[in-house]
PyMOL Python script that loads the backbone (N, CA, C, O; Angstrom):
from pymol import cmd

cmd.read_pdbstr("""\
ATOM      1  N   MET A   1     116.423  87.952  96.252  1.00  0.00           N
ATOM      2  CA  MET A   1     117.328  87.838  95.098  1.00  0.00           C
ATOM      3  C   MET A   1     117.011  89.012  94.241  1.00  0.00           C
ATOM      4  O   MET A   1     115.872  89.149  93.796  1.00  0.00           O
ATOM      5  N   ILE A   2     117.981  89.891  93.980  1.00  0.00           N
ATOM      6  CA  ILE A   2     117.960  90.899  93.213  1.00  0.00           C
ATOM      7  C   ILE A   2     118.667  90.871  91.912  1.00  0.00           C
ATOM      8  O   ILE A   2     119.886  90.711  91.968  1.00  0.00           O
ATOM      9  N   LEU A   3     118.120  90.996  90.766  1.00  0.00           N
ATOM     10  CA  LEU A   3     118.855  91.069  89.616  1.00  0.00           C
ATOM     11  C   LEU A   3     118.719  92.485  89.022  1.00  0.00           C
ATOM     12  O   LEU A   3     117.833  92.719  88.201  1.00  0.00           O
ATOM     13  N   TRP A   4     119.611  93.459  89.438  1.00  0.00           N
ATOM     14  CA  TRP A   4     119.371  94.727  89.003  1.00  0.00           C
ATOM     15  C   TRP A   4     119.944  95.064  87.690  1.00  0.00           C
ATOM     16  O   TRP A   4     120.806  94.408  87.105  1.00  0.00           O
ATOM     17  N   THR A   5     119.277  96.354  87.204  1.00  0.00           N
ATOM     18  CA  THR A   5     119.658  96.816  85.760  1.00  0.00           C
ATOM     19  C   THR A   5     120.078  98.244  85.876  1.00  0.00           C
ATOM     20  O   THR A   5     120.893  98.803  85.143  1.00  0.00           O
ATOM     21  N   GLY A   6     119.391  98.803  86.942  1.00  0.00           N
ATOM     22  CA  GLY A   6     119.635 100.548  86.968  1.00  0.00           C
ATOM     23  C   GLY A   6     120.429 100.686  88.301  1.00  0.00           C
ATOM     24  O   GLY A   6     120.491  99.808  89.162  1.00  0.00           O
ATOM     25  N   PHE A   7     121.064 101.985  88.357  1.00  0.00           N
ATOM     26  CA  PHE A   7     121.880 102.539  89.386  1.00  0.00           C
ATOM     27  C   PHE A   7     120.968 102.381  90.806  1.00  0.00           C
ATOM     28  O   PHE A   7     121.527 101.919  91.800  1.00  0.00           O
ATOM     29  N   ASP A   8     119.821 102.704  90.853  1.00  0.00           N
ATOM     30  CA  ASP A   8     119.032 102.848  92.070  1.00  0.00           C
ATOM     31  C   ASP A   8     118.894 101.445  92.500  1.00  0.00           C
ATOM     32  O   ASP A   8     119.045 101.295  93.712  1.00  0.00           O
ATOM     33  N   GLN A   9     118.633 100.326  91.787  1.00  0.00           N
ATOM     34  CA  GLN A   9     118.368  99.000  92.177  1.00  0.00           C
ATOM     35  C   GLN A   9     119.873  98.547  92.652  1.00  0.00           C
ATOM     36  O   GLN A   9     119.979  97.736  93.572  1.00  0.00           O
ATOM     37  N   GLN A  10     120.774  98.967  92.148  1.00  0.00           N
ATOM     38  CA  GLN A  10     122.219  98.501  92.716  1.00  0.00           C
ATOM     39  C   GLN A  10     122.475  98.969  94.018  1.00  0.00           C
ATOM     40  O   GLN A  10     123.098  98.228  94.778  1.00  0.00           O
ATOM     41  N   TYR A  11     121.983 100.416  94.522  1.00  0.00           N
ATOM     42  CA  TYR A  11     121.924 100.554  95.745  1.00  0.00           C
ATOM     43  C   TYR A  11     121.285  99.807  96.728  1.00  0.00           C
ATOM     44  O   TYR A  11     121.823  99.340  97.733  1.00  0.00           O
ATOM     45  N   TRP A  12     120.043  99.704  96.382  1.00  0.00           N
ATOM     46  CA  TRP A  12     119.092  98.692  97.198  1.00  0.00           C
ATOM     47  C   TRP A  12     119.728  97.152  97.320  1.00  0.00           C
ATOM     48  O   TRP A  12     119.783  96.540  98.386  1.00  0.00           O
ATOM     49  N   ALA A  13     120.132  96.705  96.212  1.00  0.00           N
ATOM     50  CA  ALA A  13     120.855  95.443  95.996  1.00  0.00           C
ATOM     51  C   ALA A  13     121.976  95.253  97.104  1.00  0.00           C
ATOM     52  O   ALA A  13     122.083  94.266  97.832  1.00  0.00           O
ATOM     53  N   ALA A  14     122.755  96.325  97.100  1.00  0.00           N
ATOM     54  CA  ALA A  14     124.035  96.409  97.978  1.00  0.00           C
ATOM     55  C   ALA A  14     123.534  96.361  99.557  1.00  0.00           C
ATOM     56  O   ALA A  14     124.089  95.675 100.415  1.00  0.00           O
ATOM     57  N   ALA A  15     122.499  97.127  99.764  1.00  0.00           N
ATOM     58  CA  ALA A  15     121.789  96.797 101.117  1.00  0.00           C
ATOM     59  C   ALA A  15     121.479  95.556 101.352  1.00  0.00           C
ATOM     60  O   ALA A  15     121.951  95.016 102.352  1.00  0.00           O
ATOM     61  N   VAL A  16     120.671  94.887 100.531  1.00  0.00           N
ATOM     62  CA  VAL A  16     120.283  93.533 100.851  1.00  0.00           C
ATOM     63  C   VAL A  16     121.374  92.585 101.033  1.00  0.00           C
ATOM     64  O   VAL A  16     121.202  91.581 101.725  1.00  0.00           O
ATOM     65  N   LYS A  17     122.490  92.834 100.457  1.00  0.00           N
ATOM     66  CA  LYS A  17     123.655  91.854 100.661  1.00  0.00           C
ATOM     67  C   LYS A  17     124.373  92.198 102.019  1.00  0.00           C
ATOM     68  O   LYS A  17     124.740  91.309 102.786  1.00  0.00           O
ATOM     69  N   ARG A  18     124.580  93.752 102.313  1.00  0.00           N
ATOM     70  CA  ARG A  18     125.019  94.196 103.604  1.00  0.00           C
ATOM     71  C   ARG A  18     124.373  93.634 104.554  1.00  0.00           C
ATOM     72  O   ARG A  18     125.034  93.086 105.436  1.00  0.00           O
ATOM     73  N   LEU A  19     122.922  93.622 104.625  1.00  0.00           N
ATOM     74  CA  LEU A  19     122.072  93.090 105.707  1.00  0.00           C
ATOM     75  C   LEU A  19     122.166  91.487 105.841  1.00  0.00           C
ATOM     76  O   LEU A  19     121.730  90.898 106.830  1.00  0.00           O
ATOM     77  N   LYS A  20     122.743  90.874 104.809  1.00  0.00           N
ATOM     78  CA  LYS A  20     122.779  89.414 104.780  1.00  0.00           C
ATOM     79  C   LYS A  20     121.421  88.814 104.884  1.00  0.00           C
ATOM     80  O   LYS A  20     121.184  87.824 105.576  1.00  0.00           O
ATOM     81  N   VAL A  21     120.541  89.449 104.172  1.00  0.00           N
ATOM     82  CA  VAL A  21     119.133  88.874 103.986  1.00  0.00           C
ATOM     83  C   VAL A  21     118.904  88.645 102.518  1.00  0.00           C
ATOM     84  O   VAL A  21     117.725  88.591 102.169  1.00  0.00           O
ATOM     85  N   GLY A  22     119.745  88.515 101.686  1.00  0.00           N
ATOM     86  CA  GLY A  22     119.600  88.022 100.278  1.00  0.00           C
ATOM     87  C   GLY A  22     120.743  88.318  99.518  1.00  0.00           C
ATOM     88  O   GLY A  22     121.768  88.679 100.097  1.00  0.00           O
ATOM     89  N   THR A  23     120.696  88.195  98.102  1.00  0.00           N
ATOM     90  CA  THR A  23     121.938  88.428  97.195  1.00  0.00           C
ATOM     91  C   THR A  23     121.270  89.112  95.964  1.00  0.00           C
ATOM     92  O   THR A  23     120.077  89.214  95.680  1.00  0.00           O
ATOM     93  N   ALA A  24     122.365  89.542  95.329  1.00  0.00           N
ATOM     94  CA  ALA A  24     122.081  90.345  94.298  1.00  0.00           C
ATOM     95  C   ALA A  24     123.259  90.244  93.277  1.00  0.00           C
ATOM     96  O   ALA A  24     124.324  89.701  93.571  1.00  0.00           O
ATOM     97  N   ARG A  25     122.978  90.847  91.962  1.00  0.00           N
ATOM     98  CA  ARG A  25     123.874  90.712  91.019  1.00  0.00           C
ATOM     99  C   ARG A  25     123.187  91.484  89.678  1.00  0.00           C
ATOM    100  O   ARG A  25     121.984  91.514  89.418  1.00  0.00           O
ATOM    101  N   ARG A  26     124.206  92.056  88.952  1.00  0.00           N
ATOM    102  CA  ARG A  26     123.730  92.771  87.753  1.00  0.00           C
ATOM    103  C   ARG A  26     122.935  91.725  86.941  1.00  0.00           C
ATOM    104  O   ARG A  26     123.452  90.615  86.817  1.00  0.00           O
ATOM    105  N   PHE A  27     121.722  91.962  86.370  1.00  0.00           N
ATOM    106  CA  PHE A  27     121.126  91.157  85.641  1.00  0.00           C
ATOM    107  C   PHE A  27     121.716  90.595  84.413  1.00  0.00           C
ATOM    108  O   PHE A  27     121.316  89.517  83.973  1.00  0.00           O
ATOM    109  N   SER A  28     122.716  91.321  83.799  1.00  0.00           N
ATOM    110  CA  SER A  28     123.299  90.868  82.598  1.00  0.00           C
ATOM    111  C   SER A  28     124.593  89.902  83.057  1.00  0.00           C
ATOM    112  O   SER A  28     125.132  89.219  82.186  1.00  0.00           O
ATOM    113  N   SER A  29     124.995  89.865  84.190  1.00  0.00           N
ATOM    114  CA  SER A  29     125.876  88.922  84.921  1.00  0.00           C
ATOM    115  C   SER A  29     125.357  87.518  85.399  1.00  0.00           C
ATOM    116  O   SER A  29     126.063  86.600  85.816  1.00  0.00           O
ATOM    117  N   ALA A  30     124.010  87.521  85.264  1.00  0.00           N
ATOM    118  CA  ALA A  30     123.417  86.265  85.580  1.00  0.00           C
ATOM    119  C   ALA A  30     123.630  85.173  84.760  1.00  0.00           C
ATOM    120  O   ALA A  30     123.731  85.335  83.544  1.00  0.00           O
ATOM    121  N   THR A  31     123.718  83.971  85.322  1.00  0.00           N
ATOM    122  CA  THR A  31     123.968  82.802  84.509  1.00  0.00           C
ATOM    123  C   THR A  31     123.207  81.835  84.850  1.00  0.00           C
ATOM    124  O   THR A  31     122.614  81.953  85.922  1.00  0.00           O
ATOM    125  N   GLN A  32     123.028  80.727  84.119  1.00  0.00           N
ATOM    126  CA  GLN A  32     122.275  79.545  84.506  1.00  0.00           C
ATOM    127  C   GLN A  32     122.614  79.091  85.896  1.00  0.00           C
ATOM    128  O   GLN A  32     121.800  78.880  86.795  1.00  0.00           O
ATOM    129  N   LYS A  33     123.979  78.961  85.961  1.00  0.00           N
ATOM    130  CA  LYS A  33     124.563  78.463  87.252  1.00  0.00           C
ATOM    131  C   LYS A  33     124.225  79.303  88.394  1.00  0.00           C
ATOM    132  O   LYS A  33     123.906  78.748  89.445  1.00  0.00           O
ATOM    133  N   SER A  34     124.264  80.848  88.300  1.00  0.00           N
ATOM    134  CA  SER A  34     123.893  81.834  89.386  1.00  0.00           C
ATOM    135  C   SER A  34     122.360  81.711  89.631  1.00  0.00           C
ATOM    136  O   SER A  34     121.866  81.869  90.747  1.00  0.00           O
ATOM    137  N   LEU A  35     121.656  81.423  88.537  1.00  0.00           N
ATOM    138  CA  LEU A  35     120.159  81.492  88.908  1.00  0.00           C
ATOM    139  C   LEU A  35     119.762  80.190  89.600  1.00  0.00           C
ATOM    140  O   LEU A  35     118.631  80.088  90.075  1.00  0.00           O
ATOM    141  N   VAL A  36     120.557  79.290  89.668  1.00  0.00           N
ATOM    142  CA  VAL A  36     120.307  77.866  90.481  1.00  0.00           C
ATOM    143  C   VAL A  36     120.920  78.121  91.895  1.00  0.00           C
ATOM    144  O   VAL A  36     120.306  77.824  92.919  1.00  0.00           O
ATOM    145  N   ALA A  37     122.128  78.673  91.897  1.00  0.00           N
ATOM    146  CA  ALA A  37     122.628  78.822  93.085  1.00  0.00           C
ATOM    147  C   ALA A  37     122.204  80.007  94.088  1.00  0.00           C
ATOM    148  O   ALA A  37     122.311  79.825  95.301  1.00  0.00           O
ATOM    149  N   ASP A  38     121.761  81.126  93.610  1.00  0.00           N
ATOM    150  CA  ASP A  38     121.292  82.252  94.364  1.00  0.00           C
ATOM    151  C   ASP A  38     120.040  81.847  95.307  1.00  0.00           C
ATOM    152  O   ASP A  38     120.035  82.106  96.511  1.00  0.00           O
ATOM    153  N   PRO A  39     119.066  81.241  94.696  1.00  0.00           N
ATOM    154  CA  PRO A  39     118.026  80.863  95.526  1.00  0.00           C
ATOM    155  C   PRO A  39     118.445  79.972  96.572  1.00  0.00           C
ATOM    156  O   PRO A  39     118.031  80.159  97.716  1.00  0.00           O
ATOM    157  N   ARG A  40     119.258  78.979  96.291  1.00  0.00           N
ATOM    158  CA  ARG A  40     119.750  78.026  97.416  1.00  0.00           C
ATOM    159  C   ARG A  40     120.494  78.850  98.418  1.00  0.00           C
ATOM    160  O   ARG A  40     120.273  78.577  99.598  1.00  0.00           O
ATOM    161  N   THR A  41     121.402  79.884  98.131  1.00  0.00           N
ATOM    162  CA  THR A  41     121.901  80.722  99.276  1.00  0.00           C
ATOM    163  C   THR A  41     120.995  81.502  99.937  1.00  0.00           C
ATOM    164  O   THR A  41     121.184  81.492 101.154  1.00  0.00           O
ATOM    165  N   ILE A  42     119.924  82.289  99.510  1.00  0.00           N
ATOM    166  CA  ILE A  42     118.978  82.799 100.420  1.00  0.00           C
ATOM    167  C   ILE A  42     118.016  82.086 100.894  1.00  0.00           C
ATOM    168  O   ILE A  42     117.210  82.647 101.636  1.00  0.00           O
ATOM    169  N   LEU A  43     117.858  80.671 100.585  1.00  0.00           N
ATOM    170  CA  LEU A  43     117.037  79.935 101.314  1.00  0.00           C
ATOM    171  C   LEU A  43     117.444  79.164 102.365  1.00  0.00           C
ATOM    172  O   LEU A  43     116.716  78.434 103.038  1.00  0.00           O
ATOM    173  N   ALA A  44     118.920  79.380 102.530  1.00  0.00           N
ATOM    174  CA  ALA A  44     119.773  78.694 103.536  1.00  0.00           C
ATOM    175  C   ALA A  44     119.318  79.080 105.010  1.00  0.00           C
ATOM    176  O   ALA A  44     119.020  80.252 105.241  1.00  0.00           O
ATOM    177  N   PRO A  45     119.266  78.226 105.897  1.00  0.00           N
ATOM    178  CA  PRO A  45     118.740  78.685 107.247  1.00  0.00           C
ATOM    179  C   PRO A  45     119.469  80.053 107.864  1.00  0.00           C
ATOM    180  O   PRO A  45     118.739  80.778 108.541  1.00  0.00           O
ATOM    181  N   GLN A  46     120.583  80.376 107.714  1.00  0.00           N
ATOM    182  CA  GLN A  46     121.211  81.451 108.058  1.00  0.00           C
ATOM    183  C   GLN A  46     120.453  82.954 107.428  1.00  0.00           C
ATOM    184  O   GLN A  46     120.103  83.957 108.049  1.00  0.00           O
ATOM    185  N   HIS A  47     120.387  82.692 106.209  1.00  0.00           N
ATOM    186  CA  HIS A  47     119.638  83.663 105.404  1.00  0.00           C
ATOM    187  C   HIS A  47     118.228  84.057 105.789  1.00  0.00           C
ATOM    188  O   HIS A  47     117.807  85.213 105.740  1.00  0.00           O
ATOM    189  N   VAL A  48     117.442  82.857 106.227  1.00  0.00           N
ATOM    190  CA  VAL A  48     116.207  82.872 106.626  1.00  0.00           C
ATOM    191  C   VAL A  48     116.144  83.508 107.935  1.00  0.00           C
ATOM    192  O   VAL A  48     115.287  84.367 108.140  1.00  0.00           O
ATOM    193  N   THR A  49     117.003  83.153 108.875  1.00  0.00           N
ATOM    194  CA  THR A  49     117.020  83.689 110.227  1.00  0.00           C
ATOM    195  C   THR A  49     117.247  85.037 110.378  1.00  0.00           C
ATOM    196  O   THR A  49     116.595  85.743 111.148  1.00  0.00           O
ATOM    197  N   ARG A  50     118.253  85.474 109.590  1.00  0.00           N
ATOM    198  CA  ARG A  50     118.750  86.842 109.422  1.00  0.00           C
ATOM    199  C   ARG A  50     117.362  87.797 108.933  1.00  0.00           C
ATOM    200  O   ARG A  50     117.020  88.838 109.494  1.00  0.00           O
ATOM    201  N   ALA A  51     116.779  87.267 107.940  1.00  0.00           N
ATOM    202  CA  ALA A  51     115.483  87.845 107.340  1.00  0.00           C
ATOM    203  C   ALA A  51     114.434  88.081 108.275  1.00  0.00           C
ATOM    204  O   ALA A  51     113.778  89.120 108.204  1.00  0.00           O
ATOM    205  N   ARG A  52     114.171  87.055 109.311  1.00  0.00           N
ATOM    206  CA  ARG A  52     113.331  87.131 110.082  1.00  0.00           C
ATOM    207  C   ARG A  52     113.770  88.020 111.172  1.00  0.00           C
ATOM    208  O   ARG A  52     112.871  88.671 111.703  1.00  0.00           O
ATOM    209  N   GLU A  53     114.912  88.172 111.594  1.00  0.00           N
ATOM    210  CA  GLU A  53     115.233  89.190 112.612  1.00  0.00           C
ATOM    211  C   GLU A  53     115.155  90.638 111.998  1.00  0.00           C
ATOM    212  O   GLU A  53     114.795  91.521 112.777  1.00  0.00           O
ATOM    213  N   ILE A  54     115.426  90.969 110.791  1.00  0.00           N
ATOM    214  CA  ILE A  54     115.292  92.216 110.277  1.00  0.00           C
ATOM    215  C   ILE A  54     113.943  92.568 110.119  1.00  0.00           C
ATOM    216  O   ILE A  54     113.570  93.704 110.414  1.00  0.00           O
ATOM    217  N   ALA A  55     113.140  91.686 109.667  1.00  0.00           N
ATOM    218  CA  ALA A  55     111.616  91.873 109.471  1.00  0.00           C
ATOM    219  C   ALA A  55     110.855  92.414 110.882  1.00  0.00           C
ATOM    220  O   ALA A  55     109.902  93.185 110.766  1.00  0.00           O
ATOM    221  N   THR A  56     111.193  92.093 111.871  1.00  0.00           N
ATOM    222  CA  THR A  56     110.955  92.529 113.391  1.00  0.00           C
ATOM    223  C   THR A  56     111.296  93.971 113.502  1.00  0.00           C
ATOM    224  O   THR A  56     110.622  94.647 114.279  1.00  0.00           O
ATOM    225  N   ARG A  57     112.267  94.539 112.817  1.00  0.00           N
ATOM    226  CA  ARG A  57     112.512  95.916 112.976  1.00  0.00           C
ATOM    227  C   ARG A  57     111.975  96.928 111.693  1.00  0.00           C
ATOM    228  O   ARG A  57     112.299  98.110 111.570  1.00  0.00           O
ATOM    229  N   MET A  58     111.170  96.243 110.872  1.00  0.00           N
ATOM    230  CA  MET A  58     110.808  97.052 109.597  1.00  0.00           C
ATOM    231  C   MET A  58     109.394  97.630 109.954  1.00  0.00           C
ATOM    232  O   MET A  58     108.670  97.036 110.753  1.00  0.00           O
ATOM    233  N   THR A  59     109.069  98.629 109.436  1.00  0.00           N
ATOM    234  CA  THR A  59     107.515  99.232 109.491  1.00  0.00           C
ATOM    235  C   THR A  59     106.834  98.184 108.814  1.00  0.00           C
ATOM    236  O   THR A  59     107.220  97.469 107.888  1.00  0.00           O
ATOM    237  N   LYS A  60     105.602  98.216 109.519  1.00  0.00           N
ATOM    238  CA  LYS A  60     104.420  97.290 109.062  1.00  0.00           C
ATOM    239  C   LYS A  60     103.990  97.945 107.745  1.00  0.00           C
ATOM    240  O   LYS A  60     103.886  99.166 107.631  1.00  0.00           O
ATOM    241  N   PRO A  61     103.702  96.925 106.585  1.00  0.00           N
ATOM    242  CA  PRO A  61     103.178  97.698 105.325  1.00  0.00           C
ATOM    243  C   PRO A  61     101.967  98.640 105.602  1.00  0.00           C
ATOM    244  O   PRO A  61     102.096  99.794 105.194  1.00  0.00           O
ATOM    245  N   ALA A  62     100.942  98.346 106.166  1.00  0.00           N
ATOM    246  CA  ALA A  62      99.886  99.249 106.390  1.00  0.00           C
ATOM    247  C   ALA A  62     100.319 100.755 106.796  1.00  0.00           C
ATOM    248  O   ALA A  62      99.828 101.745 106.253  1.00  0.00           O
ATOM    249  N   ALA A  63     101.362 100.812 107.885  1.00  0.00           N
ATOM    250  CA  ALA A  63     101.896 102.013 108.329  1.00  0.00           C
ATOM    251  C   ALA A  63     102.732 102.729 107.241  1.00  0.00           C
ATOM    252  O   ALA A  63     102.842 103.955 107.204  1.00  0.00           O
ATOM    253  N   SER A  64     103.292 101.918 106.393  1.00  0.00           N
ATOM    254  CA  SER A  64     104.116 102.680 105.278  1.00  0.00           C
ATOM    255  C   SER A  64     103.253 103.119 104.270  1.00  0.00           C
ATOM    256  O   SER A  64     103.533 104.170 103.693  1.00  0.00           O
ATOM    257  N   VAL A  65     102.085 102.391 103.909  1.00  0.00           N
ATOM    258  CA  VAL A  65     101.147 102.880 103.071  1.00  0.00           C
ATOM    259  C   VAL A  65     100.537 104.272 103.585  1.00  0.00           C
ATOM    260  O   VAL A  65     100.533 105.299 102.906  1.00  0.00           O
ATOM    261  N   ALA A  66     100.069 104.167 104.764  1.00  0.00           N
ATOM    262  CA  ALA A  66      99.389 105.239 105.334  1.00  0.00           C
ATOM    263  C   ALA A  66     100.329 106.591 105.339  1.00  0.00           C
ATOM    264  O   ALA A  66      99.905 107.693 104.990  1.00  0.00           O
ATOM    265  N   ALA A  67     101.602 106.347 105.766  1.00  0.00           N
ATOM    266  CA  ALA A  67     102.654 107.491 105.669  1.00  0.00           C
ATOM    267  C   ALA A  67     102.891 108.044 104.390  1.00  0.00           C
ATOM    268  O   ALA A  67     103.132 109.245 104.266  1.00  0.00           O
ATOM    269  N   ALA A  68     102.836 107.134 103.264  1.00  0.00           N
ATOM    270  CA  ALA A  68     103.166 107.682 101.997  1.00  0.00           C
ATOM    271  C   ALA A  68     102.018 108.434 101.489  1.00  0.00           C
ATOM    272  O   ALA A  68     102.155 109.440 100.793  1.00  0.00           O
ATOM    273  N   ALA A  69     100.834 107.927 101.850  1.00  0.00           N
ATOM    274  CA  ALA A  69      99.473 108.516 101.373  1.00  0.00           C
ATOM    275  C   ALA A  69      99.457 109.887 102.056  1.00  0.00           C
ATOM    276  O   ALA A  69      99.075 110.808 101.335  1.00  0.00           O
ATOM    277  N   ASP A  70      99.819 110.211 103.380  1.00  0.00           N
ATOM    278  CA  ASP A  70      99.803 111.288 104.151  1.00  0.00           C
ATOM    279  C   ASP A  70     100.929 112.341 103.298  1.00  0.00           C
ATOM    280  O   ASP A  70     100.717 113.512 102.982  1.00  0.00           O
ATOM    281  N   LEU A  71     101.927 111.690 103.093  1.00  0.00           N
ATOM    282  CA  LEU A  71     102.863 112.558 102.309  1.00  0.00           C
ATOM    283  C   LEU A  71     102.483 113.281 101.111  1.00  0.00           C
ATOM    284  O   LEU A  71     102.627 114.486 100.905  1.00  0.00           O
ATOM    285  N   VAL A  72     101.896 112.254 100.214  1.00  0.00           N
ATOM    286  CA  VAL A  72     101.369 112.682  99.046  1.00  0.00           C
ATOM    287  C   VAL A  72     100.177 113.695  98.996  1.00  0.00           C
ATOM    288  O   VAL A  72     100.064 114.511  98.081  1.00  0.00           O
ATOM    289  N   GLU A  73      99.245 113.587 100.094  1.00  0.00           N
ATOM    290  CA  GLU A  73      98.092 114.346 100.241  1.00  0.00           C
ATOM    291  C   GLU A  73      98.714 115.721 100.879  1.00  0.00           C
ATOM    292  O   GLU A  73      98.231 116.800 100.538  1.00  0.00           O
ATOM    293  N   ASN A  74      99.762 115.659 101.782  1.00  0.00           N
ATOM    294  CA  ASN A  74     100.116 117.021 102.074  1.00  0.00           C
ATOM    295  C   ASN A  74     100.881 117.638 101.206  1.00  0.00           C
ATOM    296  O   ASN A  74     101.096 118.839 101.372  1.00  0.00           O
ATOM    297  N   PHE A  75     101.395 117.012 100.209  1.00  0.00           N
ATOM    298  CA  PHE A  75     101.975 117.729  99.198  1.00  0.00           C
ATOM    299  C   PHE A  75     101.067 118.348  98.084  1.00  0.00           C
ATOM    300  O   PHE A  75     101.391 119.383  97.502  1.00  0.00           O
ATOM    301  N   ALA A  76      99.870 117.638  97.807  1.00  0.00           N
ATOM    302  CA  ALA A  76      99.051 118.135  96.885  1.00  0.00           C
ATOM    303  C   ALA A  76      98.029 119.008  97.508  1.00  0.00           C
ATOM    304  O   ALA A  76      97.209 119.534  96.757  1.00  0.00           O
ATOM    305  N   ARG A  77      97.967 119.246  98.869  1.00  0.00           N
ATOM    306  CA  ARG A  77      97.134 120.298  99.516  1.00  0.00           C
ATOM    307  C   ARG A  77      97.512 121.843  98.764  1.00  0.00           C
ATOM    308  O   ARG A  77      98.670 122.173  98.511  1.00  0.00           O
ATOM    309  N   PRO A  78      96.553 122.526  98.528  1.00  0.00           N
ATOM    310  CA  PRO A  78      96.793 123.813  98.235  1.00  0.00           C
ATOM    311  C   PRO A  78      97.660 124.713  99.160  1.00  0.00           C
ATOM    312  O   PRO A  78      97.436 124.442 100.340  1.00  0.00           O
ATOM    313  N   ARG A  79      98.502 125.617  99.006  1.00  0.00           N
ATOM    314  CA  ARG A  79      99.283 126.289 100.022  1.00  0.00           C
ATOM    315  C   ARG A  79      98.821 127.657 100.057  1.00  0.00           C
ATOM    316  O   ARG A  79      98.548 128.102  98.942  1.00  0.00           O
ATOM    317  N   ARG A  80      98.666 128.411 100.986  1.00  0.00           N
ATOM    318  CA  ARG A  80      98.519 129.924 101.167  1.00  0.00           C
ATOM    319  C   ARG A  80      99.609 130.422 100.785  1.00  0.00           C
ATOM    320  O   ARG A  80     100.628 129.876 101.208  1.00  0.00           O
ATOM    321  N   VAL A  81      99.742 131.510  99.948  1.00  0.00           N
ATOM    322  CA  VAL A  81     100.880 132.552  99.852  1.00  0.00           C
ATOM    323  C   VAL A  81     100.742 133.696 100.493  1.00  0.00           C
ATOM    324  O   VAL A  81      99.620 134.201 100.452  1.00  0.00           O
ATOM    325  N   GLY A  82     101.588 134.255 101.086  1.00  0.00           N
ATOM    326  CA  GLY A  82     101.863 135.399 101.861  1.00  0.00           C
ATOM    327  C   GLY A  82     101.133 135.503 103.017  1.00  0.00           C
ATOM    328  O   GLY A  82     101.297 136.466 103.766  1.00  0.00           O
TER     329      GLY A  82
END
""", "prot")
cmd.dss("prot")
cmd.show_as("cartoon", "prot")
cmd.util.cbc("prot")
cmd.orient("prot")
């Protein structure tokens, strides 16, 4: 469940909805009713099943961390000029 406030968050929120693994809305549009209904929606069996299906295709957390660290280290490494 994403309650977004910025443009980048809106982008990822749309992806979560498109994949049917969650729900999203602008934070300012959230109501007491939606804050009760949205968790019920994402905890419904079809959303849970879909999230589990998508999870099998995702990169494992340790591999993601290692790849990010490698990118930062490579960027920070001094470069030879000329």
